[in-house]
MOPAC internal coordinates of N, CA, C and O (Angstrom, degrees):
PM7 1SCF
backbone

  N    0.0000 0     0.00 0     0.00 0    0    0    0
  C    1.4252 1     0.00 0     0.00 0    1    0    0
  C    1.5567 1   108.07 1     0.00 0    2    1    0
  O    1.2310 1   120.11 1   -46.73 1    3    2    1
  N    1.3449 1   117.40 1   133.27 1    3    2    1
  C    1.5393 1   119.74 1  -174.54 1    5    3    2
  C    1.5300 1   108.30 1   -73.18 1    6    5    3
  O    1.2310 1   123.67 1   -23.63 1    7    6    5
  N    1.3270 1   110.57 1   156.37 1    7    6    5
  C    1.4965 1   119.60 1  -179.20 1    9    7    6
  C    1.5258 1   107.18 1   -70.64 1   10    9    7
  O    1.2310 1   121.90 1   -33.62 1   11   10    9
  N    1.3627 1   113.97 1   146.38 1   11   10    9
  C    1.4681 1   119.46 1   171.44 1   13   11   10
  C    1.4992 1   108.13 1   -79.30 1   14   13   11
  O    1.2310 1   120.82 1   -10.32 1   15   14   13
  N    1.3526 1   116.04 1   169.68 1   15   14   13
  C    1.4451 1   122.15 1   176.09 1   17   15   14
  C    1.4780 1   112.86 1   -61.65 1   18   17   15
  O    1.2310 1   120.94 1   142.86 1   19   18   17
  N    1.3068 1   115.81 1   -37.14 1   19   18   17
  C    1.4601 1   120.73 1  -179.66 1   21   19   18
  C    1.5886 1   106.13 1   -67.66 1   22   21   19
  O    1.2310 1   120.07 1   133.81 1   23   22   21
  N    1.2831 1   117.47 1   -46.19 1   23   22   21
  C    1.4510 1   117.13 1   179.57 1   25   23   22
  C    1.5212 1   111.35 1   -64.36 1   26   25   23
  O    1.2310 1   117.38 1   144.03 1   27   26   25
  N    1.2542 1   122.59 1   -35.97 1   27   26   25
  C    1.4976 1   122.84 1  -179.52 1   29   27   26
  C    1.5618 1   104.72 1   -68.35 1   30   29   27
  O    1.2310 1   119.18 1   138.40 1   31   30   29
  N    1.2870 1   119.17 1   -41.60 1   31   30   29
  C    1.4877 1   123.35 1   179.32 1   33   31   30
  C    1.5369 1   110.10 1   -57.15 1   34   33   31
  O    1.2310 1   121.71 1   130.24 1   35   34   33
  N    1.3391 1   114.34 1   -49.76 1   35   34   33
  C    1.4709 1   121.06 1  -176.72 1   37   35   34
  C    1.5595 1   109.53 1   -64.16 1   38   37   35
  O    1.2310 1   120.07 1   131.11 1   39   38   37
  N    1.2560 1   117.47 1   -48.89 1   39   38   37
  C    1.4906 1   119.18 1   177.79 1   41   39   38
  C    1.4636 1   115.12 1   -59.94 1   42   41   39
  O    1.2310 1   121.59 1   142.22 1   43   42   41
  N    1.3788 1   114.55 1   -37.78 1   43   42   41
  C    1.4773 1   119.87 1   176.81 1   45   43   42
  C    1.5568 1   110.86 1   -62.69 1   46   45   43
  O    1.2310 1   120.75 1   146.27 1   47   46   45
  N    1.3243 1   116.17 1   -33.73 1   47   46   45
  C    1.4873 1   121.13 1  -174.46 1   49   47   46
  C    1.5079 1   109.58 1  -103.12 1   50   49   47
  O    1.2310 1   119.48 1  -160.40 1   51   50   49
  N    1.3187 1   118.60 1    19.60 1   51   50   49
  C    1.4515 1   126.07 1   175.37 1   53   51   50
  C    1.4900 1   113.34 1    51.87 1   54   53   51
  O    1.2310 1   121.72 1  -128.82 1   55   54   53
  N    1.3367 1   114.31 1    51.18 1   55   54   53
  C    1.4551 1   123.94 1   174.75 1   57   55   54
  C    1.4747 1   109.25 1  -117.44 1   58   57   55
  O    1.2310 1   120.51 1   -12.80 1   59   58   57
  N    1.3219 1   116.63 1   167.20 1   59   58   57
  C    1.4758 1   120.70 1   175.63 1   61   59   58
  C    1.5657 1   108.17 1   -62.47 1   62   61   59
  O    1.2310 1   121.90 1   -39.15 1   63   62   61
  N    1.3216 1   113.98 1   140.85 1   63   62   61
  C    1.4658 1   118.83 1  -172.90 1   65   63   62
  C    1.5311 1   115.94 1   -49.67 1   66   65   63
  O    1.2310 1   120.56 1   137.78 1   67   66   65
  N    1.3214 1   116.53 1   -42.22 1   67   66   65
  C    1.4661 1   119.54 1  -176.67 1   69   67   66
  C    1.5226 1   114.78 1  -101.95 1   70   69   67
  O    1.2310 1   118.95 1  -164.49 1   71   70   69
  N    1.2919 1   119.60 1    15.51 1   71   70   69
  C    1.4810 1   124.20 1   179.87 1   73   71   70
  C    1.4945 1   109.20 1   -60.08 1   74   73   71
  O    1.2310 1   120.43 1   -44.96 1   75   74   73
  N    1.3223 1   116.78 1   135.04 1   75   74   73
  C    1.4403 1   119.78 1   172.50 1   77   75   74
  C    1.5197 1   110.01 1   -89.03 1   78   77   75
  O    1.2310 1   119.58 1   -31.45 1   79   78   77
  N    1.3557 1   118.40 1   148.55 1   79   78   77
  C    1.3647 1   126.16 1  -178.99 1   81   79   78
  C    1.5025 1   113.34 1  -127.38 1   82   81   79
  O    1.2310 1   119.65 1   -33.04 1   83   82   81
  N    1.2990 1   118.27 1   146.96 1   83   82   81
  C    1.5151 1   121.65 1   170.24 1   85   83   82
  C    1.4043 1   110.86 1   -82.31 1   86   85   83
  O    1.2310 1   118.50 1   -12.34 1   87   86   85
  N    1.3375 1   120.47 1   167.66 1   87   86   85
  C    1.4356 1   123.31 1   173.02 1   89   87   86
  C    1.4568 1   109.86 1   -57.82 1   90   89   87
  O    1.2310 1   118.73 1   143.16 1   91   90   89
  N    1.3111 1   120.03 1   -36.84 1   91   90   89
  C    1.4698 1   121.35 1  -177.94 1   93   91   90
  C    1.5119 1   109.13 1   -68.17 1   94   93   91
  O    1.2310 1   121.05 1   137.84 1   95   94   93
  N    1.2917 1   115.60 1   -42.16 1   95   94   93
  C    1.5313 1   118.45 1   174.04 1   97   95   94
  C    1.4845 1   113.45 1   -56.58 1   98   97   95
  O    1.2310 1   120.64 1   129.35 1   99   98   97
  N    1.2797 1   116.37 1   -50.65 1   99   98   97
  C    1.4649 1   123.82 1  -179.82 1  101   99   98
  C    1.5770 1   110.36 1   -58.53 1  102  101   99
  O    1.2310 1   122.42 1   138.99 1  103  102  101
  N    1.2976 1   112.98 1   -41.01 1  103  102  101
  C    1.5506 1   118.94 1  -178.48 1  105  103  102
  C    1.5461 1   108.01 1   -66.18 1  106  105  103
  O    1.2310 1   120.98 1   132.83 1  107  106  105
  N    1.3641 1   115.74 1   -47.17 1  107  106  105
  C    1.4769 1   123.00 1   177.06 1  109  107  106
  C    1.5581 1   110.76 1   -57.43 1  110  109  107
  O    1.2310 1   120.41 1   128.70 1  111  110  109
  N    1.2732 1   116.82 1   -51.30 1  111  110  109
  C    1.4337 1   120.05 1  -174.87 1  113  111  110
  C    1.5320 1   113.85 1   -71.89 1  114  113  111
  O    1.2310 1   120.89 1   142.67 1  115  114  113
  N    1.3052 1   115.91 1   -37.33 1  115  114  113
  C    1.5128 1   121.32 1  -173.11 1  117  115  114
  C    1.5453 1   110.70 1   -88.11 1  118  117  115
  O    1.2310 1   120.03 1   156.75 1  119  118  117
  N    1.3467 1   117.55 1   -23.25 1  119  118  117
  C    1.4521 1   117.25 1  -174.02 1  121  119  118
  C    1.5437 1   113.32 1    86.31 1  122  121  119
  O    1.2310 1   119.98 1  -178.94 1  123  122  121
  N    1.2065 1   117.64 1     1.06 1  123  122  121
  C    1.5163 1   118.77 1   175.15 1  125  123  122
  C    1.5119 1   113.23 1   -94.58 1  126  125  123
  O    1.2310 1   120.94 1   -30.23 1  127  126  125
  N    1.3532 1   115.81 1   149.77 1  127  126  125
  C    1.4005 1   121.07 1   179.64 1  129  127  126
  C    1.5041 1   113.62 1   -65.98 1  130  129  127
  O    1.2310 1   120.78 1   -40.87 1  131  130  129
  N    1.3355 1   116.11 1   139.13 1  131  130  129
  C    1.4664 1   123.46 1  -178.53 1  133  131  130
  C    1.5282 1   109.97 1   -59.48 1  134  133  131
  O    1.2310 1   119.76 1   143.67 1  135  134  133
  N    1.2510 1   118.07 1   -36.33 1  135  134  133
  C    1.4992 1   120.75 1  -176.13 1  137  135  134
  C    1.5172 1   111.64 1   -62.67 1  138  137  135
  O    1.2310 1   120.13 1   140.61 1  139  138  137
  N    1.2587 1   117.35 1   -39.39 1  139  138  137
  C    1.4644 1   122.40 1   177.99 1  141  139  138
  C    1.5748 1   110.06 1   -69.44 1  142  141  139
  O    1.2310 1   120.72 1   137.38 1  143  142  141
  N    1.3192 1   116.22 1   -42.62 1  143  142  141
  C    1.4419 1   117.19 1   173.64 1  145  143  142
  C    1.5021 1   114.80 1   -62.11 1  146  145  143
  O    1.2310 1   119.89 1   143.67 1  147  146  145
  N    1.3739 1   117.81 1   -36.33 1  147  146  145
  C    1.4259 1   125.64 1   175.32 1  149  147  146
  C    1.5407 1   110.59 1   -60.27 1  150  149  147
  O    1.2310 1   119.97 1   139.11 1  151  150  149
  N    1.3251 1   117.66 1   -40.89 1  151  150  149
  C    1.3671 1   125.71 1   179.06 1  153  151  150
  C    1.5114 1   111.71 1   -63.00 1  154  153  151
  O    1.2310 1   120.70 1   135.98 1  155  154  153
  N    1.3081 1   116.27 1   -44.02 1  155  154  153
  C    1.4683 1   125.48 1   179.68 1  157  155  154
  C    1.5728 1   108.80 1   -67.06 1  158  157  155
  O    1.2310 1   120.75 1   138.46 1  159  158  157
  N    1.2679 1   116.17 1   -41.54 1  159  158  157
  C    1.5438 1   120.97 1   175.40 1  161  159  158
  C    1.4534 1   108.44 1   -60.78 1  162  161  159
  O    1.2310 1   119.47 1   133.57 1  163  162  161
  N    1.2786 1   118.61 1   -46.43 1  163  162  161
  C    1.4629 1   120.56 1  -176.57 1  165  163  162
  C    1.5208 1   112.67 1   -65.91 1  166  165  163
  O    1.2310 1   121.92 1   145.01 1  167  166  165
  N    1.3687 1   113.93 1   -34.99 1  167  166  165
  C    1.4714 1   118.25 1   174.14 1  169  167  166
  C    1.5126 1   110.94 1   -63.01 1  170  169  167
  O    1.2310 1   120.25 1   143.19 1  171  170  169
  N    1.3467 1   117.12 1   -36.81 1  171  170  169
  C    1.4110 1   120.38 1   179.92 1  173  171  170
  C    1.5109 1   109.69 1   -70.55 1  174  173  171
  O    1.2310 1   116.45 1   144.16 1  175  174  173
  N    1.2548 1   124.35 1   -35.84 1  175  174  173
  C    1.4548 1   129.48 1   174.40 1  177  175  174
  C    1.4765 1   106.95 1   -60.70 1  178  177  175
  O    1.2310 1   119.55 1   125.96 1  179  178  177
  N    1.3508 1   118.46 1   -54.04 1  179  178  177
  C    1.4143 1   121.99 1   178.96 1  181  179  178
  C    1.5393 1   116.82 1   -56.35 1  182  181  179
  O    1.2310 1   122.57 1   136.26 1  183  182  181
  N    1.3479 1   112.68 1   -43.74 1  183  182  181
  C    1.4987 1   117.01 1   179.07 1  185  183  182
  C    1.5543 1   110.89 1   -64.70 1  186  185  183
  O    1.2310 1   120.60 1   141.77 1  187  186  185
  N    1.2807 1   116.45 1   -38.23 1  187  186  185
  C    1.4215 1   120.83 1   177.82 1  189  187  186
  C    1.5581 1   112.44 1   -63.70 1  190  189  187
  O    1.2310 1   122.37 1   143.34 1  191  190  189
  N    1.3618 1   113.07 1   -36.66 1  191  190  189
  C    1.4824 1   115.01 1  -179.77 1  193  191  190
  C    1.5519 1   112.77 1   -74.23 1  194  193  191
  O    1.2310 1   123.03 1   137.37 1  195  194  193
  N    1.3332 1   111.79 1   -42.63 1  195  194  193
  C    1.5360 1   118.88 1  -174.89 1  197  195  194
  C    1.5221 1   115.14 1   -78.57 1  198  197  195
  O    1.2310 1   121.46 1   131.94 1  199  198  197
  N    1.2877 1   114.81 1   -48.06 1  199  198  197
  C    1.4884 1   121.17 1  -177.05 1  201  199  198
  C    1.4487 1   116.63 1   -93.10 1  202  201  199
  O    1.2310 1   123.27 1   163.79 1  203  202  201
  N    1.3255 1   111.34 1   -16.21 1  203  202  201
  C    1.4851 1   118.19 1  -176.71 1  205  203  202
  C    1.4351 1   111.98 1    81.52 1  206  205  203
  O    1.2310 1   119.60 1   -16.53 1  207  206  205
  N    1.3549 1   118.37 1   163.47 1  207  206  205
  C    1.4255 1   126.90 1  -177.46 1  209  207  206
  C    1.5495 1   107.55 1   -92.55 1  210  209  207
  O    1.2310 1   122.10 1   -57.93 1  211  210  209
  N    1.3164 1   113.59 1   122.07 1  211  210  209
  C    1.4514 1   117.81 1  -173.44 1  213  211  210
  C    1.4960 1   116.24 1  -106.42 1  214  213  211
  O    1.2310 1   120.39 1  -164.67 1  215  214  213
  N    1.3455 1   116.86 1    15.33 1  215  214  213
  C    1.4444 1   124.40 1  -179.26 1  217  215  214
  C    1.5562 1   105.79 1  -120.91 1  218  217  215
  O    1.2310 1   120.53 1   -54.58 1  219  218  217
  N    1.2719 1   116.60 1   125.42 1  219  218  217
  C    1.5375 1   117.21 1  -177.25 1  221  219  218
  C    1.5080 1   113.88 1   -67.58 1  222  221  219
  O    1.2310 1   119.35 1   155.18 1  223  222  221
  N    1.3836 1   118.85 1   -24.82 1  223  222  221
  C    1.4499 1   120.22 1  -178.51 1  225  223  222
  C    1.5466 1   111.53 1   -80.84 1  226  225  223
  O    1.2310 1   119.12 1   167.61 1  227  226  225
  N    1.3332 1   119.29 1   -12.39 1  227  226  225
  C    1.4267 1   126.35 1   177.90 1  229  227  226
  C    1.5682 1   110.13 1   -86.64 1  230  229  227
  O    1.2310 1   119.06 1   -65.80 1  231  230  229
  N    1.3007 1   119.40 1   114.20 1  231  230  229
  C    1.4074 1   121.29 1  -170.92 1  233  231  230
  C    1.5712 1   114.72 1  -101.89 1  234  233  231
  O    1.2310 1   120.11 1   167.62 1  235  234  233
  N    1.3160 1   117.40 1   -12.38 1  235  234  233
  C    1.4974 1   118.83 1  -177.22 1  237  235  234
  C    1.5475 1   110.99 1  -146.54 1  238  237  235
  O    1.2310 1   120.18 1   -18.16 1  239  238  237
  N    1.2727 1   117.26 1   161.84 1  239  238  237
  C    1.4341 1   122.02 1   178.60 1  241  239  238
  C    1.5382 1   109.96 1   -68.31 1  242  241  239
  O    1.2310 1   119.67 1   150.80 1  243  242  241
  N    1.3236 1   118.23 1   -29.20 1  243  242  241
  C    1.4160 1   123.36 1   176.80 1  245  243  242
  C    1.5539 1   111.95 1   -63.69 1  246  245  243
  O    1.2310 1   121.83 1   135.03 1  247  246  245
  N    1.3591 1   114.10 1   -44.97 1  247  246  245
  C    1.4265 1   122.64 1  -179.00 1  249  247  246
  C    1.5169 1   107.64 1   -63.93 1  250  249  247
  O    1.2310 1   119.34 1   140.87 1  251  250  249
  N    1.2891 1   118.86 1   -39.13 1  251  250  249
  C    1.4278 1   123.86 1   176.77 1  253  251  250
  C    1.5142 1   110.20 1   -63.61 1  254  253  251
  O    1.2310 1   120.67 1   137.88 1  255  254  253
  N    1.3286 1   116.32 1   -42.12 1  255  254  253
  C    1.4976 1   117.53 1  -176.61 1  257  255  254
  C    1.5323 1   109.14 1   -69.86 1  258  257  255
  O    1.2310 1   119.35 1   140.98 1  259  258  257
  N    1.3065 1   118.85 1   -39.02 1  259  258  257
  C    1.5303 1   119.00 1   175.41 1  261  259  258
  C    1.4598 1   112.14 1   -61.73 1  262  261  259
  O    1.2310 1   120.46 1   140.55 1  263  262  261
  N    1.3081 1   116.72 1   -39.45 1  263  262  261
  C    1.4126 1   118.52 1   176.49 1  265  263  262
  C    1.5843 1   114.19 1   -60.62 1  266  265  263
  O    1.2310 1   121.87 1   143.12 1  267  266  265
  N    1.2838 1   114.03 1   -36.88 1  267  266  265
  C    1.4173 1   119.98 1   177.19 1  269  267  266
  C    1.5233 1   110.82 1   -65.38 1  270  269  267
  O    1.2310 1   120.02 1   134.24 1  271  270  269
  N    1.3133 1   117.57 1   -45.76 1  271  270  269
  C    1.4374 1   121.37 1   177.62 1  273  271  270
  C    1.4793 1   112.59 1   -57.95 1  274  273  271
  O    1.2310 1   120.22 1   129.09 1  275  274  273
  N    1.3163 1   117.19 1   -50.91 1  275  274  273
  C    1.4541 1   117.56 1  -179.95 1  277  275  274
  C    1.4851 1   114.01 1   -67.05 1  278  277  275
  O    1.2310 1   119.74 1   145.94 1  279  278  277
  N    1.2875 1   118.11 1   -34.06 1  279  278  277
  C    1.5334 1   121.67 1   177.70 1  281  279  278
  C    1.5808 1   110.32 1   -69.45 1  282  281  279
  O    1.2310 1   121.64 1   146.09 1  283  282  281
  N    1.3261 1   114.46 1   -33.91 1  283  282  281
  C    1.4822 1   117.96 1  -178.95 1  285  283  282
  C    1.5430 1   110.24 1   -65.01 1  286  285  283
  O    1.2310 1   119.73 1   159.62 1  287  286  285
  N    1.3040 1   118.12 1   -20.38 1  287  286  285
  C    1.4738 1   121.80 1  -177.92 1  289  287  286
  C    1.5649 1   114.11 1   -82.01 1  290  289  287
  O    1.2310 1   121.94 1   165.49 1  291  290  289
  N    1.3018 1   113.89 1   -14.51 1  291  290  289
  C    1.4768 1   122.73 1   179.90 1  293  291  290
  C    1.5526 1   111.92 1   -90.67 1  294  293  291
  O    1.2310 1   120.19 1   -69.86 1  295  294  293
  N    1.3306 1   117.25 1   110.14 1  295  294  293
  C    1.5062 1   116.73 1  -172.32 1  297  295  294
  C    1.4786 1   116.25 1   -60.04 1  298  297  295
  O    1.2310 1   121.51 1   162.61 1  299  298  297
  N    1.3732 1   114.71 1   -17.39 1  299  298  297
  C    1.5284 1   121.68 1  -175.23 1  301  299  298
  C    1.5452 1   110.46 1   -90.40 1  302  301  299
  O    1.2310 1   119.73 1   175.95 1  303  302  301
  N    1.3669 1   118.11 1    -4.05 1  303  302  301
  C    1.4521 1   122.69 1  -175.61 1  305  303  302
  C    1.5627 1   113.30 1   -87.77 1  306  305  303
  O    1.2310 1   119.22 1   -26.25 1  307  306  305
  N    1.3044 1   119.09 1   153.75 1  307  306  305
  C    1.4781 1   123.06 1   172.19 1  309  307  306
  C    1.4655 1   112.44 1   -62.56 1  310  309  307
  O    1.2310 1   120.00 1   143.27 1  311  310  309
  N    1.3671 1   117.61 1   -36.73 1  311  310  309
  C    1.4787 1   120.83 1  -179.60 1  313  311  310
  C    1.5334 1   108.74 1   -65.54 1  314  313  311
  O    1.2310 1   118.40 1   141.65 1  315  314  313
  N    1.3008 1   120.66 1   -38.35 1  315  314  313
  C    1.3958 1   119.37 1   177.37 1  317  315  314
  C    1.4748 1   115.47 1   -60.82 1  318  317  315
  O    1.2310 1   120.82 1   141.25 1  319  318  317
  N    1.4038 1   116.04 1   -38.75 1  319  318  317
  C    1.4455 1   117.83 1   177.33 1  321  319  318
  C    1.5688 1   111.99 1   -67.10 1  322  321  319
  O    1.2310 1   121.21 1   149.80 1  323  322  321
  N    1.3396 1   115.28 1   -30.20 1  323  322  321
  C    1.4482 1   115.72 1   179.38 1  325  323  322
  C    1.5688 1   110.88 1   -82.28 1  326  325  323
  O    1.2310 1   120.46 1   149.51 1  327  326  325
  N    1.2728 1   116.72 1   -30.49 1  327  326  325
  C    1.5152 1   119.49 1  -167.26 1  329  327  326
  C    1.5350 1   111.53 1  -105.98 1  330  329  327
  O    1.2310 1   118.19 1   173.89 1  331  330  329
  N    1.3362 1   121.05 1    -6.11 1  331  330  329
  C    1.4207 1   119.58 1  -174.78 1  333  331  330
  C    1.4395 1   115.04 1   -57.01 1  334  333  331
  O    1.2310 1   120.27 1   152.77 1  335  334  333
  N    1.2859 1   117.10 1   -27.23 1  335  334  333
  C    1.5718 1   122.75 1   174.72 1  337  335  334
  C    1.5134 1   109.14 1   -51.46 1  338  337  335
  O    1.2310 1   119.26 1   146.99 1  339  338  337
  N    1.3392 1   119.01 1   -33.01 1  339  338  337
  C    1.4703 1   121.42 1  -173.18 1  341  339  338
  C    1.5762 1   111.33 1   -92.71 1  342  341  339
  O    1.2310 1   120.17 1   173.98 1  343  342  341
  N    1.3239 1   117.28 1    -6.02 1  343  342  341
  C    1.4179 1   122.30 1  -178.01 1  345  343  342
  C    1.5149 1   108.61 1   -92.30 1  346  345  343
  O    1.2310 1   120.12 1   -83.23 1  347  346  345
  N    1.2882 1   117.39 1    96.77 1  347  346  345
  C    1.4503 1   123.66 1   178.18 1  349  347  346
  C    1.5575 1   107.32 1  -110.11 1  350  349  347
  O    1.2310 1   121.33 1   -38.49 1  351  350  349
  N    1.3458 1   115.05 1   141.51 1  351  350  349
  C    1.3954 1   121.43 1   179.90 1  353  351  350
  C    1.5261 1   108.22 1   -78.43 1  354  353  351
  O    1.2310 1   120.86 1   -32.43 1  355  354  353
  N    1.3975 1   115.95 1   147.57 1  355  354  353
  C    1.4714 1   119.34 1   177.36 1  357  355  354
  C    1.5254 1   110.67 1   -77.28 1  358  357  355
  O    1.2310 1   120.10 1   180.00 1  359  358  357

């Protein structure tokens, strides 16, 4: 089974694979501003509310939003291409 974006992030930053992080933690570790990460999180919440959640393993709009944050940090992801405008270095 391939790694999730969260697992990739955690391994890159030498954390336990399934460790949860706050937006502040992600900002500190990634070097991006927390405000931009918050904007991406909010976009994930909005997308889950309006378009609905299309993955059976995702159980909440918050889970969808966290997935969007983590995926936006991977330069190879579609989310990164859409959200990179919000990713500003500190």
